[in-house]
PDBQT receptor file of N, H, CA, C and O in Angstrom, charges set to zero:
ATOM      1  N   MET A   1     100.242 107.096 107.725  1.00  0.00    +0.000 N 
ATOM      2  CA  MET A   1      99.042 107.137 108.531  1.00  0.00    +0.000 C 
ATOM      3  C   MET A   1      97.967 107.918 107.780  1.00  0.00    +0.000 C 
ATOM      4  O   MET A   1      98.260 108.968 107.209  1.00  0.00    +0.000 OA
ATOM      5  N   PRO A   2      96.733 107.428 107.770  1.00  0.00    +0.000 N 
ATOM      6  CA  PRO A   2      95.658 108.124 107.065  1.00  0.00    +0.000 C 
ATOM      7  C   PRO A   2      95.383 109.502 107.658  1.00  0.00    +0.000 C 
ATOM      8  O   PRO A   2      95.614 109.742 108.843  1.00  0.00    +0.000 OA
ATOM      9  N   VAL A   3      94.898 110.376 106.835  1.00  0.00    +0.000 N 
ATOM     10  H   VAL A   3      94.710 110.181 105.872  1.00  0.00    +0.000 HD
ATOM     11  CA  VAL A   3      94.567 111.739 107.231  1.00  0.00    +0.000 C 
ATOM     12  C   VAL A   3      93.124 111.779 107.711  1.00  0.00    +0.000 C 
ATOM     13  O   VAL A   3      92.251 111.186 107.077  1.00  0.00    +0.000 OA
ATOM     14  N   GLN A   4      92.852 112.470 108.828  1.00  0.00    +0.000 N 
ATOM     15  H   GLN A   4      93.561 112.952 109.343  1.00  0.00    +0.000 HD
ATOM     16  CA  GLN A   4      91.487 112.614 109.348  1.00  0.00    +0.000 C 
ATOM     17  C   GLN A   4      90.728 113.622 108.490  1.00  0.00    +0.000 C 
ATOM     18  O   GLN A   4      91.216 114.727 108.251  1.00  0.00    +0.000 OA
ATOM     19  N   ALA A   5      89.540 113.247 108.029  1.00  0.00    +0.000 N 
ATOM     20  H   ALA A   5      89.144 112.350 108.223  1.00  0.00    +0.000 HD
ATOM     21  CA  ALA A   5      88.759 114.160 107.190  1.00  0.00    +0.000 C 
ATOM     22  C   ALA A   5      87.293 114.109 107.577  1.00  0.00    +0.000 C 
ATOM     23  O   ALA A   5      86.584 113.167 107.222  1.00  0.00    +0.000 OA
ATOM     24  N   ILE A   6      86.841 115.112 108.300  1.00  0.00    +0.000 N 
ATOM     25  H   ILE A   6      87.417 115.876 108.589  1.00  0.00    +0.000 HD
ATOM     26  CA  ILE A   6      85.443 115.260 108.671  1.00  0.00    +0.000 C 
ATOM     27  C   ILE A   6      84.827 113.933 109.131  1.00  0.00    +0.000 C 
ATOM     28  O   ILE A   6      83.904 113.405 108.512  1.00  0.00    +0.000 OA
ATOM     29  N   GLY A   7      85.360 113.426 110.215  1.00  0.00    +0.000 N 
ATOM     30  H   GLY A   7      86.110 113.855 110.718  1.00  0.00    +0.000 HD
ATOM     31  CA  GLY A   7      84.783 112.240 110.837  1.00  0.00    +0.000 C 
ATOM     32  C   GLY A   7      85.091 110.926 110.140  1.00  0.00    +0.000 C 
ATOM     33  O   GLY A   7      84.547 109.891 110.525  1.00  0.00    +0.000 OA
ATOM     34  N   ARG A   8      85.948 110.936 109.125  1.00  0.00    +0.000 N 
ATOM     35  H   ARG A   8      86.389 111.777 108.812  1.00  0.00    +0.000 HD
ATOM     36  CA  ARG A   8      86.296 109.672 108.471  1.00  0.00    +0.000 C 
ATOM     37  C   ARG A   8      87.764 109.710 108.071  1.00  0.00    +0.000 C 
ATOM     38  O   ARG A   8      88.355 110.782 107.942  1.00  0.00    +0.000 OA
ATOM     39  N   LEU A   9      88.333 108.558 107.880  1.00  0.00    +0.000 N 
ATOM     40  H   LEU A   9      87.853 107.687 107.984  1.00  0.00    +0.000 HD
ATOM     41  CA  LEU A   9      89.731 108.481 107.478  1.00  0.00    +0.000 C 
ATOM     42  C   LEU A   9      89.831 108.343 105.966  1.00  0.00    +0.000 C 
ATOM     43  O   LEU A   9      89.040 107.636 105.339  1.00  0.00    +0.000 OA
ATOM     44  N   LEU A  10      90.794 109.014 105.400  1.00  0.00    +0.000 N 
ATOM     45  H   LEU A  10      91.436 109.588 105.909  1.00  0.00    +0.000 HD
ATOM     46  CA  LEU A  10      91.051 108.859 103.976  1.00  0.00    +0.000 C 
ATOM     47  C   LEU A  10      92.011 107.692 103.777  1.00  0.00    +0.000 C 
ATOM     48  O   LEU A  10      93.016 107.569 104.477  1.00  0.00    +0.000 OA
ATOM     49  N   THR A  11      91.693 106.862 102.834  1.00  0.00    +0.000 N 
ATOM     50  H   THR A  11      90.877 106.962 102.265  1.00  0.00    +0.000 HD
ATOM     51  CA  THR A  11      92.574 105.750 102.499  1.00  0.00    +0.000 C 
ATOM     52  C   THR A  11      93.736 106.275 101.656  1.00  0.00    +0.000 C 
ATOM     53  O   THR A  11      93.704 107.408 101.177  1.00  0.00    +0.000 OA
ATOM     54  N   GLU A  12      94.745 105.454 101.483  1.00  0.00    +0.000 N 
ATOM     55  H   GLU A  12      94.771 104.533 101.873  1.00  0.00    +0.000 HD
ATOM     56  CA  GLU A  12      95.855 105.882 100.633  1.00  0.00    +0.000 C 
ATOM     57  C   GLU A  12      95.392 106.169  99.209  1.00  0.00    +0.000 C 
ATOM     58  O   GLU A  12      95.810 107.179  98.643  1.00  0.00    +0.000 OA
ATOM     59  N   PRO A  13      94.550 105.333  98.602  1.00  0.00    +0.000 N 
ATOM     60  CA  PRO A  13      94.077 105.672  97.248  1.00  0.00    +0.000 C 
ATOM     61  C   PRO A  13      93.349 107.025  97.202  1.00  0.00    +0.000 C 
ATOM     62  O   PRO A  13      93.476 107.761  96.223  1.00  0.00    +0.000 OA
ATOM     63  N   GLN A  14      92.599 107.347  98.242  1.00  0.00    +0.000 N 
ATOM     64  H   GLN A  14      92.496 106.748  99.036  1.00  0.00    +0.000 HD
ATOM     65  CA  GLN A  14      91.921 108.646  98.275  1.00  0.00    +0.000 C 
ATOM     66  C   GLN A  14      92.931 109.787  98.396  1.00  0.00    +0.000 C 
ATOM     67  O   GLN A  14      92.781 110.823  97.749  1.00  0.00    +0.000 OA
ATOM     68  N   ARG A  15      93.953 109.597  99.218  1.00  0.00    +0.000 N 
ATOM     69  H   ARG A  15      94.076 108.755  99.743  1.00  0.00    +0.000 HD
ATOM     70  CA  ARG A  15      94.985 110.623  99.361  1.00  0.00    +0.000 C 
ATOM     71  C   ARG A  15      95.759 110.787  98.052  1.00  0.00    +0.000 C 
ATOM     72  O   ARG A  15      96.099 111.903  97.661  1.00  0.00    +0.000 OA
ATOM     73  N   ARG A  16      96.032 109.668  97.381  1.00  0.00    +0.000 N 
ATOM     74  H   ARG A  16      95.755 108.761  97.700  1.00  0.00    +0.000 HD
ATOM     75  CA  ARG A  16      96.723 109.743  96.087  1.00  0.00    +0.000 C 
ATOM     76  C   ARG A  16      95.880 110.499  95.062  1.00  0.00    +0.000 C 
ATOM     77  O   ARG A  16      96.421 111.235  94.236  1.00  0.00    +0.000 OA
ATOM     78  N   ASP A  17      94.569 110.324  95.111  1.00  0.00    +0.000 N 
ATOM     79  H   ASP A  17      94.130 109.726  95.782  1.00  0.00    +0.000 HD
ATOM     80  CA  ASP A  17      93.680 111.030  94.198  1.00  0.00    +0.000 C 
ATOM     81  C   ASP A  17      93.709 112.531  94.482  1.00  0.00    +0.000 C 
ATOM     82  O   ASP A  17      93.734 113.338  93.553  1.00  0.00    +0.000 OA
ATOM     83  N   VAL A  18      93.705 112.905  95.757  1.00  0.00    +0.000 N 
ATOM     84  H   VAL A  18      93.685 112.250  96.512  1.00  0.00    +0.000 HD
ATOM     85  CA  VAL A  18      93.808 114.314  96.123  1.00  0.00    +0.000 C 
ATOM     86  C   VAL A  18      95.125 114.885  95.600  1.00  0.00    +0.000 C 
ATOM     87  O   VAL A  18      95.151 115.981  95.042  1.00  0.00    +0.000 OA
ATOM     88  N   PHE A  19      96.211 114.144  95.780  1.00  0.00    +0.000 N 
ATOM     89  H   PHE A  19      96.189 113.253  96.233  1.00  0.00    +0.000 HD
ATOM     90  CA  PHE A  19      97.517 114.597  95.299  1.00  0.00    +0.000 C 
ATOM     91  C   PHE A  19      97.506 114.768  93.785  1.00  0.00    +0.000 C 
ATOM     92  O   PHE A  19      98.020 115.758  93.265  1.00  0.00    +0.000 OA
ATOM     93  N   ARG A  20      96.927 113.814  93.085  1.00  0.00    +0.000 N 
ATOM     94  H   ARG A  20      96.509 113.010  93.508  1.00  0.00    +0.000 HD
ATOM     95  CA  ARG A  20      96.840 113.894  91.623  1.00  0.00    +0.000 C 
ATOM     96  C   ARG A  20      96.080 115.145  91.196  1.00  0.00    +0.000 C 
ATOM     97  O   ARG A  20      96.484 115.829  90.255  1.00  0.00    +0.000 OA
ATOM     98  N   LEU A  21      94.992 115.441  91.878  1.00  0.00    +0.000 N 
ATOM     99  H   LEU A  21      94.664 114.886  92.642  1.00  0.00    +0.000 HD
ATOM    100  CA  LEU A  21      94.202 116.629  91.561  1.00  0.00    +0.000 C 
ATOM    101  C   LEU A  21      94.987 117.915  91.832  1.00  0.00    +0.000 C 
ATOM    102  O   LEU A  21      94.904 118.872  91.062  1.00  0.00    +0.000 OA
ATOM    103  N   LEU A  22      95.747 117.933  92.927  1.00  0.00    +0.000 N 
ATOM    104  H   LEU A  22      95.815 117.156  93.553  1.00  0.00    +0.000 HD
ATOM    105  CA  LEU A  22      96.580 119.101  93.230  1.00  0.00    +0.000 C 
ATOM    106  C   LEU A  22      97.587 119.355  92.119  1.00  0.00    +0.000 C 
ATOM    107  O   LEU A  22      97.740 120.484  91.653  1.00  0.00    +0.000 OA
ATOM    108  N   VAL A  23      98.268 118.306  91.702  1.00  0.00    +0.000 N 
ATOM    109  H   VAL A  23      98.144 117.389  92.080  1.00  0.00    +0.000 HD
ATOM    110  CA  VAL A  23      99.289 118.446  90.656  1.00  0.00    +0.000 C 
ATOM    111  C   VAL A  23      98.637 118.868  89.339  1.00  0.00    +0.000 C 
ATOM    112  O   VAL A  23      99.157 119.738  88.639  1.00  0.00    +0.000 OA
ATOM    113  N   ALA A  24      97.515 118.263  89.006  1.00  0.00    +0.000 N 
ATOM    114  H   ALA A  24      97.093 117.557  89.574  1.00  0.00    +0.000 HD
ATOM    115  CA  ALA A  24      96.830 118.602  87.755  1.00  0.00    +0.000 C 
ATOM    116  C   ALA A  24      96.383 120.059  87.752  1.00  0.00    +0.000 C 
ATOM    117  O   ALA A  24      96.512 120.746  86.740  1.00  0.00    +0.000 OA
ATOM    118  N   ALA A  25      95.862 120.528  88.871  1.00  0.00    +0.000 N 
ATOM    119  H   ALA A  25      95.757 119.970  89.694  1.00  0.00    +0.000 HD
ATOM    120  CA  ALA A  25      95.412 121.917  88.961  1.00  0.00    +0.000 C 
ATOM    121  C   ALA A  25      96.591 122.870  88.777  1.00  0.00    +0.000 C 
ATOM    122  O   ALA A  25      96.470 123.888  88.096  1.00  0.00    +0.000 OA
ATOM    123  N   GLN A  26      97.723 122.540  89.382  1.00  0.00    +0.000 N 
ATOM    124  H   GLN A  26      97.821 121.713  89.936  1.00  0.00    +0.000 HD
ATOM    125  CA  GLN A  26      98.901 123.387  89.259  1.00  0.00    +0.000 C 
ATOM    126  C   GLN A  26      99.467 123.333  87.838  1.00  0.00    +0.000 C 
ATOM    127  O   GLN A  26     100.009 124.324  87.349  1.00  0.00    +0.000 OA
ATOM    128  N   ASP A  27      99.344 122.194  87.185  1.00  0.00    +0.000 N 
ATOM    129  H   ASP A  27      98.904 121.388  87.582  1.00  0.00    +0.000 HD
ATOM    130  CA  ASP A  27      99.776 122.084  85.791  1.00  0.00    +0.000 C 
ATOM    131  C   ASP A  27      98.895 122.918  84.860  1.00  0.00    +0.000 C 
ATOM    132  O   ASP A  27      99.311 123.289  83.762  1.00  0.00    +0.000 OA
ATOM    133  N   CYS A  28      97.675 123.207  85.311  1.00  0.00    +0.000 N 
ATOM    134  H   CYS A  28      97.337 122.906  86.203  1.00  0.00    +0.000 HD
ATOM    135  CA  CYS A  28      96.748 124.033  84.521  1.00  0.00    +0.000 C 
ATOM    136  C   CYS A  28      96.798 125.490  84.958  1.00  0.00    +0.000 C 
ATOM    137  O   CYS A  28      95.830 126.235  84.812  1.00  0.00    +0.000 OA
ATOM    138  N   ASP A  29      97.948 125.876  85.497  1.00  0.00    +0.000 N 
ATOM    139  H   ASP A  29      98.735 125.271  85.616  1.00  0.00    +0.000 HD
ATOM    140  CA  ASP A  29      98.238 127.273  85.843  1.00  0.00    +0.000 C 
ATOM    141  C   ASP A  29      97.536 127.801  87.089  1.00  0.00    +0.000 C 
ATOM    142  O   ASP A  29      97.470 129.016  87.275  1.00  0.00    +0.000 OA
ATOM    143  N   MET A  30      97.011 126.930  87.946  1.00  0.00    +0.000 N 
ATOM    144  H   MET A  30      97.065 125.943  87.794  1.00  0.00    +0.000 HD
ATOM    145  CA  MET A  30      96.540 127.374  89.255  1.00  0.00    +0.000 C 
ATOM    146  C   MET A  30      97.758 127.530  90.147  1.00  0.00    +0.000 C 
ATOM    147  O   MET A  30      98.726 126.779  90.023  1.00  0.00    +0.000 OA
ATOM    148  N   THR A  31      97.714 128.494  91.036  1.00  0.00    +0.000 N 
ATOM    149  H   THR A  31      96.928 129.105  91.137  1.00  0.00    +0.000 HD
ATOM    150  CA  THR A  31      98.793 128.623  92.005  1.00  0.00    +0.000 C 
ATOM    151  C   THR A  31      98.644 127.513  93.048  1.00  0.00    +0.000 C 
ATOM    152  O   THR A  31      97.612 126.845  93.119  1.00  0.00    +0.000 OA
ATOM    153  N   VAL A  32      99.679 127.331  93.843  1.00  0.00    +0.000 N 
ATOM    154  H   VAL A  32     100.517 127.873  93.785  1.00  0.00    +0.000 HD
ATOM    155  CA  VAL A  32      99.614 126.333  94.913  1.00  0.00    +0.000 C 
ATOM    156  C   VAL A  32      98.453 126.669  95.847  1.00  0.00    +0.000 C 
ATOM    157  O   VAL A  32      97.675 125.787  96.211  1.00  0.00    +0.000 OA
ATOM    158  N   ALA A  33      98.335 127.924  96.231  1.00  0.00    +0.000 N 
ATOM    159  H   ALA A  33      98.967 128.640  95.935  1.00  0.00    +0.000 HD
ATOM    160  CA  ALA A  33      97.260 128.347  97.133  1.00  0.00    +0.000 C 
ATOM    161  C   ALA A  33      95.878 128.100  96.521  1.00  0.00    +0.000 C 
ATOM    162  O   ALA A  33      94.964 127.645  97.209  1.00  0.00    +0.000 OA
ATOM    163  N   GLU A  34      95.730 128.400  95.234  1.00  0.00    +0.000 N 
ATOM    164  H   GLU A  34      96.473 128.770  94.675  1.00  0.00    +0.000 HD
ATOM    165  CA  GLU A  34      94.443 128.179  94.560  1.00  0.00    +0.000 C 
ATOM    166  C   GLU A  34      94.102 126.699  94.494  1.00  0.00    +0.000 C 
ATOM    167  O   GLU A  34      92.954 126.313  94.712  1.00  0.00    +0.000 OA
ATOM    168  N   SER A  35      95.097 125.868  94.194  1.00  0.00    +0.000 N 
ATOM    169  H   SER A  35      96.030 126.182  94.017  1.00  0.00    +0.000 HD
ATOM    170  CA  SER A  35      94.825 124.428  94.095  1.00  0.00    +0.000 C 
ATOM    171  C   SER A  35      94.467 123.856  95.462  1.00  0.00    +0.000 C 
ATOM    172  O   SER A  35      93.580 123.008  95.566  1.00  0.00    +0.000 OA
ATOM    173  N   ARG A  36      95.143 124.309  96.500  1.00  0.00    +0.000 N 
ATOM    174  H   ARG A  36      95.863 124.998  96.416  1.00  0.00    +0.000 HD
ATOM    175  CA  ARG A  36      94.806 123.850  97.859  1.00  0.00    +0.000 C 
ATOM    176  C   ARG A  36      93.388 124.278  98.221  1.00  0.00    +0.000 C 
ATOM    177  O   ARG A  36      92.624 123.489  98.777  1.00  0.00    +0.000 OA
ATOM    178  N   GLN A  37      93.033 125.521  97.909  1.00  0.00    +0.000 N 
ATOM    179  H   GLN A  37      93.654 126.162  97.458  1.00  0.00    +0.000 HD
ATOM    180  CA  GLN A  37      91.693 126.021  98.216  1.00  0.00    +0.000 C 
ATOM    181  C   GLN A  37      90.627 125.204  97.490  1.00  0.00    +0.000 C 
ATOM    182  O   GLN A  37      89.589 124.881  98.066  1.00  0.00    +0.000 OA
ATOM    183  N   MET A  38      90.882 124.874  96.235  1.00  0.00    +0.000 N 
ATOM    184  H   MET A  38      91.725 125.137  95.766  1.00  0.00    +0.000 HD
ATOM    185  CA  MET A  38      89.935 124.072  95.470  1.00  0.00    +0.000 C 
ATOM    186  C   MET A  38      89.713 122.719  96.145  1.00  0.00    +0.000 C 
ATOM    187  O   MET A  38      88.575 122.269  96.283  1.00  0.00    +0.000 OA
ATOM    188  N   ILE A  39      90.805 122.071  96.565  1.00  0.00    +0.000 N 
ATOM    189  H   ILE A  39      91.729 122.437  96.453  1.00  0.00    +0.000 HD
ATOM    190  CA  ILE A  39      90.695 120.765  97.219  1.00  0.00    +0.000 C 
ATOM    191  C   ILE A  39      89.962 120.888  98.545  1.00  0.00    +0.000 C 
ATOM    192  O   ILE A  39      89.132 120.042  98.877  1.00  0.00    +0.000 OA
ATOM    193  N   MET A  40      90.262 121.934  99.302  1.00  0.00    +0.000 N 
ATOM    194  H   MET A  40      90.936 122.621  99.032  1.00  0.00    +0.000 HD
ATOM    195  CA  MET A  40      89.576 122.120 100.584  1.00  0.00    +0.000 C 
ATOM    196  C   MET A  40      88.070 122.247 100.370  1.00  0.00    +0.000 C 
ATOM    197  O   MET A  40      87.279 121.668 101.114  1.00  0.00    +0.000 OA
ATOM    198  N   GLU A  41      87.685 123.000  99.358  1.00  0.00    +0.000 N 
ATOM    199  H   GLU A  41      88.328 123.471  98.754  1.00  0.00    +0.000 HD
ATOM    200  CA  GLU A  41      86.265 123.228  99.084  1.00  0.00    +0.000 C 
ATOM    201  C   GLU A  41      85.578 121.994  98.520  1.00  0.00    +0.000 C 
ATOM    202  O   GLU A  41      84.449 121.687  98.902  1.00  0.00    +0.000 OA
ATOM    203  N   THR A  42      86.242 121.286  97.622  1.00  0.00    +0.000 N 
ATOM    204  H   THR A  42      87.159 121.535  97.312  1.00  0.00    +0.000 HD
ATOM    205  CA  THR A  42      85.584 120.154  96.958  1.00  0.00    +0.000 C 
ATOM    206  C   THR A  42      85.661 118.862  97.760  1.00  0.00    +0.000 C 
ATOM    207  O   THR A  42      84.796 117.997  97.626  1.00  0.00    +0.000 OA
ATOM    208  N   ARG A  43      86.685 118.723  98.591  1.00  0.00    +0.000 N 
ATOM    209  H   ARG A  43      87.389 119.426  98.700  1.00  0.00    +0.000 HD
ATOM    210  CA  ARG A  43      86.869 117.479  99.344  1.00  0.00    +0.000 C 
ATOM    211  C   ARG A  43      86.598 117.618 100.841  1.00  0.00    +0.000 C 
ATOM    212  O   ARG A  43      86.653 116.632 101.576  1.00  0.00    +0.000 OA
ATOM    213  N   GLY A  44      86.308 118.828 101.291  1.00  0.00    +0.000 N 
ATOM    214  H   GLY A  44      86.264 119.630 100.694  1.00  0.00    +0.000 HD
ATOM    215  CA  GLY A  44      85.996 119.040 102.699  1.00  0.00    +0.000 C 
ATOM    216  C   GLY A  44      87.186 118.816 103.625  1.00  0.00    +0.000 C 
ATOM    217  O   GLY A  44      87.024 118.353 104.754  1.00  0.00    +0.000 OA
ATOM    218  N   LEU A  45      88.372 119.144 103.147  1.00  0.00    +0.000 N 
ATOM    219  H   LEU A  45      88.503 119.520 102.229  1.00  0.00    +0.000 HD
ATOM    220  CA  LEU A  45      89.585 118.978 103.936  1.00  0.00    +0.000 C 
ATOM    221  C   LEU A  45      90.045 120.326 104.467  1.00  0.00    +0.000 C 
ATOM    222  O   LEU A  45      89.682 121.374 103.933  1.00  0.00    +0.000 OA
ATOM    223  N   THR A  46      90.847 120.288 105.524  1.00  0.00    +0.000 N 
ATOM    224  H   THR A  46      91.142 119.437 105.959  1.00  0.00    +0.000 HD
ATOM    225  CA  THR A  46      91.450 121.507 106.048  1.00  0.00    +0.000 C 
ATOM    226  C   THR A  46      92.736 121.786 105.289  1.00  0.00    +0.000 C 
ATOM    227  O   THR A  46      93.263 120.915 104.597  1.00  0.00    +0.000 OA
ATOM    228  N   ASN A  47      93.236 123.004 105.423  1.00  0.00    +0.000 N 
ATOM    229  H   ASN A  47      92.808 123.712 105.985  1.00  0.00    +0.000 HD
ATOM    230  CA  ASN A  47      94.496 123.367 104.796  1.00  0.00    +0.000 C 
ATOM    231  C   ASN A  47      95.616 122.452 105.294  1.00  0.00    +0.000 C 
ATOM    232  O   ASN A  47      96.454 122.011 104.507  1.00  0.00    +0.000 OA
ATOM    233  N   SER A  48      95.631 122.170 106.579  1.00  0.00    +0.000 N 
ATOM    234  H   SER A  48      94.951 122.528 107.218  1.00  0.00    +0.000 HD
ATOM    235  CA  SER A  48      96.664 121.292 107.153  1.00  0.00    +0.000 C 
ATOM    236  C   SER A  48      96.615 119.896 106.544  1.00  0.00    +0.000 C 
ATOM    237  O   SER A  48      97.656 119.301 106.264  1.00  0.00    +0.000 OA
ATOM    238  N   GLN A  49      95.421 119.377 106.341  1.00  0.00    +0.000 N 
ATOM    239  H   GLN A  49      94.576 119.860 106.569  1.00  0.00    +0.000 HD
ATOM    240  CA  GLN A  49      95.276 118.049 105.758  1.00  0.00    +0.000 C 
ATOM    241  C   GLN A  49      95.768 118.030 104.315  1.00  0.00    +0.000 C 
ATOM    242  O   GLN A  49      96.433 117.083 103.894  1.00  0.00    +0.000 OA
ATOM    243  N   VAL A  50      95.442 119.072 103.561  1.00  0.00    +0.000 N 
ATOM    244  H   VAL A  50      94.902 119.841 103.903  1.00  0.00    +0.000 HD
ATOM    245  CA  VAL A  50      95.880 119.146 102.167  1.00  0.00    +0.000 C 
ATOM    246  C   VAL A  50      97.405 119.220 102.103  1.00  0.00    +0.000 C 
ATOM    247  O   VAL A  50      98.029 118.545 101.285  1.00  0.00    +0.000 OA
ATOM    248  N   ILE A  51      97.994 120.034 102.960  1.00  0.00    +0.000 N 
ATOM    249  H   ILE A  51      97.486 120.582 103.624  1.00  0.00    +0.000 HD
ATOM    250  CA  ILE A  51      99.454 120.156 102.987  1.00  0.00    +0.000 C 
ATOM    251  C   ILE A  51     100.089 118.823 103.373  1.00  0.00    +0.000 C 
ATOM    252  O   ILE A  51     101.109 118.437 102.804  1.00  0.00    +0.000 OA
ATOM    253  N   GLU A  52      99.498 118.123 104.328  1.00  0.00    +0.000 N 
ATOM    254  H   GLU A  52      98.669 118.436 104.790  1.00  0.00    +0.000 HD
ATOM    255  CA  GLU A  52     100.026 116.815 104.735  1.00  0.00    +0.000 C 
ATOM    256  C   GLU A  52      99.987 115.819 103.573  1.00  0.00    +0.000 C 
ATOM    257  O   GLU A  52     100.941 115.070 103.363  1.00  0.00    +0.000 OA
ATOM    258  N   ILE A  53      98.906 115.813 102.835  1.00  0.00    +0.000 N 
ATOM    259  H   ILE A  53      98.131 116.422 103.006  1.00  0.00    +0.000 HD
ATOM    260  CA  ILE A  53      98.783 114.927 101.671  1.00  0.00    +0.000 C 
ATOM    261  C   ILE A  53      99.803 115.324 100.607  1.00  0.00    +0.000 C 
ATOM    262  O   ILE A  53     100.442 114.468  99.994  1.00  0.00    +0.000 OA
ATOM    263  N   GLU A  54      99.947 116.619 100.398  1.00  0.00    +0.000 N 
ATOM    264  H   GLU A  54      99.429 117.314 100.896  1.00  0.00    +0.000 HD
ATOM    265  CA  GLU A  54     100.912 117.126  99.427  1.00  0.00    +0.000 C 
ATOM    266  C   GLU A  54     102.328 116.667  99.792  1.00  0.00    +0.000 C 
ATOM    267  O   GLU A  54     103.077 116.207  98.931  1.00  0.00    +0.000 OA
ATOM    268  N   GLN A  55     102.683 116.793 101.054  1.00  0.00    +0.000 N 
ATOM    269  H   GLN A  55     102.074 117.167 101.754  1.00  0.00    +0.000 HD
ATOM    270  CA  GLN A  55     104.012 116.379 101.512  1.00  0.00    +0.000 C 
ATOM    271  C   GLN A  55     104.200 114.877 101.390  1.00  0.00    +0.000 C 
ATOM    272  O   GLN A  55     105.274 114.412 101.008  1.00  0.00    +0.000 OA
ATOM    273  N   GLU A  56     103.156 114.111 101.712  1.00  0.00    +0.000 N 
ATOM    274  H   GLU A  56     102.284 114.489 102.022  1.00  0.00    +0.000 HD
ATOM    275  CA  GLU A  56     103.223 112.659 101.584  1.00  0.00    +0.000 C 
ATOM    276  C   GLU A  56     103.427 112.260 100.123  1.00  0.00    +0.000 C 
ATOM    277  O   GLU A  56     104.215 111.363  99.824  1.00  0.00    +0.000 OA
ATOM    278  N   GLY A  57     102.720 112.924  99.220  1.00  0.00    +0.000 N 
ATOM    279  H   GLY A  57     102.079 113.652  99.463  1.00  0.00    +0.000 HD
ATOM    280  CA  GLY A  57     102.841 112.622  97.802  1.00  0.00    +0.000 C 
ATOM    281  C   GLY A  57     104.215 112.929  97.241  1.00  0.00    +0.000 C 
ATOM    282  O   GLY A  57     104.772 112.155  96.463  1.00  0.00    +0.000 OA
ATOM    283  N   VAL A  58     104.755 114.070  97.646  1.00  0.00    +0.000 N 
ATOM    284  H   VAL A  58     104.302 114.699  98.278  1.00  0.00    +0.000 HD
ATOM    285  CA  VAL A  58     106.092 114.445  97.175  1.00  0.00    +0.000 C 
ATOM    286  C   VAL A  58     107.138 113.474  97.742  1.00  0.00    +0.000 C 
ATOM    287  O   VAL A  58     108.006 112.993  97.014  1.00  0.00    +0.000 OA
ATOM    288  N   ALA A  59     107.046 113.191  99.041  1.00  0.00    +0.000 N 
ATOM    289  H   ALA A  59     106.340 113.581  99.632  1.00  0.00    +0.000 HD
ATOM    290  CA  ALA A  59     108.008 112.286  99.686  1.00  0.00    +0.000 C 
ATOM    291  C   ALA A  59     107.942 110.889  99.071  1.00  0.00    +0.000 C 
ATOM    292  O   ALA A  59     108.965 110.224  98.909  1.00  0.00    +0.000 OA
ATOM    293  N   GLY A  60     106.728 110.452  98.730  1.00  0.00    +0.000 N 
ATOM    294  H   GLY A  60     105.897 110.992  98.861  1.00  0.00    +0.000 HD
ATOM    295  CA  GLY A  60     106.547 109.116  98.153  1.00  0.00    +0.000 C 
ATOM    296  C   GLY A  60     106.694 109.075  96.644  1.00  0.00    +0.000 C 
ATOM    297  O   GLY A  60     106.599 108.012  96.030  1.00  0.00    +0.000 OA
ATOM    298  N   ARG A  61     106.929 110.254  96.041  1.00  0.00    +0.000 N 
ATOM    299  H   ARG A  61     107.006 111.117  96.539  1.00  0.00    +0.000 HD
ATOM    300  CA  ARG A  61     107.064 110.374  94.592  1.00  0.00    +0.000 C 
ATOM    301  C   ARG A  61     105.867 109.755  93.867  1.00  0.00    +0.000 C 
ATOM    302  O   ARG A  61     106.012 109.034  92.879  1.00  0.00    +0.000 OA
ATOM    303  N   TRP A  62     104.668 110.068  94.400  1.00  0.00    +0.000 N 
ATOM    304  H   TRP A  62     104.550 110.654  95.201  1.00  0.00    +0.000 HD
ATOM    305  CA  TRP A  62     103.448 109.554  93.800  1.00  0.00    +0.000 C 
ATOM    306  C   TRP A  62     103.248 110.139  92.402  1.00  0.00    +0.000 C 
ATOM    307  O   TRP A  62     103.651 111.271  92.135  1.00  0.00    +0.000 OA
ATOM    308  N   PRO A  63     102.630 109.372  91.522  1.00  0.00    +0.000 N 
ATOM    309  CA  PRO A  63     102.268 109.923  90.216  1.00  0.00    +0.000 C 
ATOM    310  C   PRO A  63     101.285 111.069  90.415  1.00  0.00    +0.000 C 
ATOM    311  O   PRO A  63     100.440 110.993  91.307  1.00  0.00    +0.000 OA
ATOM    312  N   PRO A  64     101.363 112.070  89.658  1.00  0.00    +0.000 N 
ATOM    313  CA  PRO A  64     102.031 112.185  88.371  1.00  0.00    +0.000 C 
ATOM    314  C   PRO A  64     103.420 112.813  88.425  1.00  0.00    +0.000 C 
ATOM    315  O   PRO A  64     103.869 113.375  87.426  1.00  0.00    +0.000 OA
ATOM    316  N   LEU A  65     104.105 112.737  89.547  1.00  0.00    +0.000 N 
ATOM    317  H   LEU A  65     103.740 112.281  90.359  1.00  0.00    +0.000 HD
ATOM    318  CA  LEU A  65     105.475 113.276  89.600  1.00  0.00    +0.000 C 
ATOM    319  C   LEU A  65     106.406 112.487  88.727  1.00  0.00    +0.000 C 
ATOM    320  O   LEU A  65     107.594 112.800  88.650  1.00  0.00    +0.000 OA
TER     321      LEU A  65
């Protein structure tokens, strides 16, 4: 199910892009908390939404896993 984001729904490709950015940030030595904060600030998402996308990506084994 798409994640609600500031009055609009994120598509799966958009959620996959958020997940890719989270993984890339963590690969560049950002902590999990720092990478989530960056996504919240740049994408206008809540912490809950970022965590939901993160869990969806891990469960679905989305790239770059």
